[in-house]
C-alpha positions in Angstrom: -9.9 -3.3 38.7 -8.3 -5.1 35.7 -10.4 -3.2 33.0 -9.4 0.1 34.6 -5.7 -0.9 34.4 -5.9 -1.8 30.8 -7.7 1.4 29.9 -5.1 3.4 31.8 -2.3 1.6 30.0 -4.0 2.2 26.6 -4.3 5.9 27.4 -0.6 6.1 28.4 0.3 4.4 25.1 -1.6 7.0 23.1 0.0 9.8 25.0 3.4 8.2 24.3 2.7 8.1 20.6 1.8 11.8 20.6 4.9 12.5 22.6 7.0 10.6 20.1 5.6 12.6 17.2 6.2 15.9 19.1 9.8 14.9 19.7 10.3 14.0 16.0 8.9 17.3 14.8 10.8 19.3 17.3 14.0 17.5 16.3 13.4 18.3 12.7 12.8 22.0 13.5 16.0 22.1 15.7 18.0 20.5 12.8 16.6 23.1 10.4 17.5 26.0 12.6 20.9 24.6 13.5 21.7 24.2 9.8 21.3 27.9 9.5 22.6 29.2 12.9 25.8 27.1 13.1 27.1 28.2 9.7 25.8 31.8 10.0 23.9 31.4 6.7 20.1 31.6 6.6 19.6 30.6 3.0 18.7 27.0 4.0 15.5 28.4 5.5 14.1 28.5 2.0 13.2 24.8 2.5 10.6 26.0 5.1 8.6 27.3 2.2 8.4 23.8 0.8 7.5 22.4 4.2 4.6 24.8 4.3 3.5 24.1 0.8 3.8 20.3 1.1 0.4 19.6 2.8 -1.6 22.3 0.9 -2.6 20.1 -2.0 -3.8 17.4 0.5 -5.8 19.9 2.4 -7.4 21.6 -0.6 -8.0 18.8 -3.1 -8.5 15.6 -1.2 -10.6 16.8 1.7 -11.8 14.0 4.0 -11.2 11.1 1.6 -7.5 10.5 2.3 -7.6 6.8 1.5 -7.9 7.7 -2.2 -4.2 8.8 -2.2 -3.0 5.2 -1.6 -5.0 3.6 -4.4 -5.1 4.1 -8.2 -7.7 6.7 -9.1 -9.2 8.1 -12.3 -10.0 11.4 -10.5 -8.1 14.3 -11.9 -8.1 16.1 -8.5 -6.5 13.1 -6.8 -3.8 12.9 -9.5 -3.2 16.6 -9.3 -2.8 16.3 -5.5 -0.3 13.4 -5.9 1.7 15.4 -8.4 1.8 18.7 -6.4 2.7 16.8 -3.2 5.5 14.9 -5.0 6.8 18.1 -6.5 6.9 19.8 -3.1 8.7 16.8 -1.6 11.3 16.9 -4.3 11.7 20.6 -3.8 12.4 20.1 -0.2 15.4 18.0 -1.2 16.4 20.0 -4.3 16.7 23.4 -2.6 19.5 22.5 -0.3 21.3 20.6 -3.0 21.1 23.5 -5.4 22.3 25.9 -2.7 25.3 23.5 -2.1 26.0 23.3 -5.8 26.0 27.1 -6.1 28.4 27.3 -3.2 26.0 29.2 -0.9 26.0 26.6 1.9 28.5 24.1 3.0 28.5 20.3 3.4 27.5 20.5 7.1 24.5 22.7 6.4 23.5 20.3 3.6 23.7 17.3 5.8 21.6 19.0 8.5 19.0 20.1 6.0 18.7 16.6 4.5 18.6 15.0 8.0 15.9 17.5 9.0 13.9 16.4 5.9 14.2 12.7 6.7 13.2 13.3 10.4 10.1 15.1 9.1 9.4 12.2 6.7 9.7 9.7 9.6 7.3 11.9 11.6 4.8 11.9 8.8 5.0 8.2 8.3 4.4 7.7 12.1 1.4 10.0 11.9 0.0 8.0 9.0 0.5 4.8 10.9 -1.3 6.4 13.9 -4.1 7.8 11.9 -5.5 4.4 11.3 -7.0 4.8 14.7 -10.1 6.9 14.8 -8.8 9.2 17.5 -6.1 10.8 15.3 -7.6 11.0 11.8 -7.6 14.7 10.8 -7.8 14.5 7.0 
């Protein structure tokens, strides 16, 4: 009886982690859309391009050895992956800031865009923390 209860509780905890990730990602998407819809200006959707490009170097260059990203490496492919991922992350912040500087979007849209980015970053960090378990590792 007791091992079944512990197994059930462990399964509920895993489902809760997935649910938490889903809520974070959904919140980031809602903030992204609200930044455009509330101010009737769809230019901030340019950051979606960077969100799509962000995981591409990881998928193409690293493959299944994702632990090499967290250590120093002499591999040119790993260094290129780190550089391209960092450039995409900086672009995700730079696009709304440039749009604000050019006067295309307002302060509210900028705040929602940046908060959307930080919600996505929190979701990615939570996923990385969860991927230490064998059940969630995808890279």
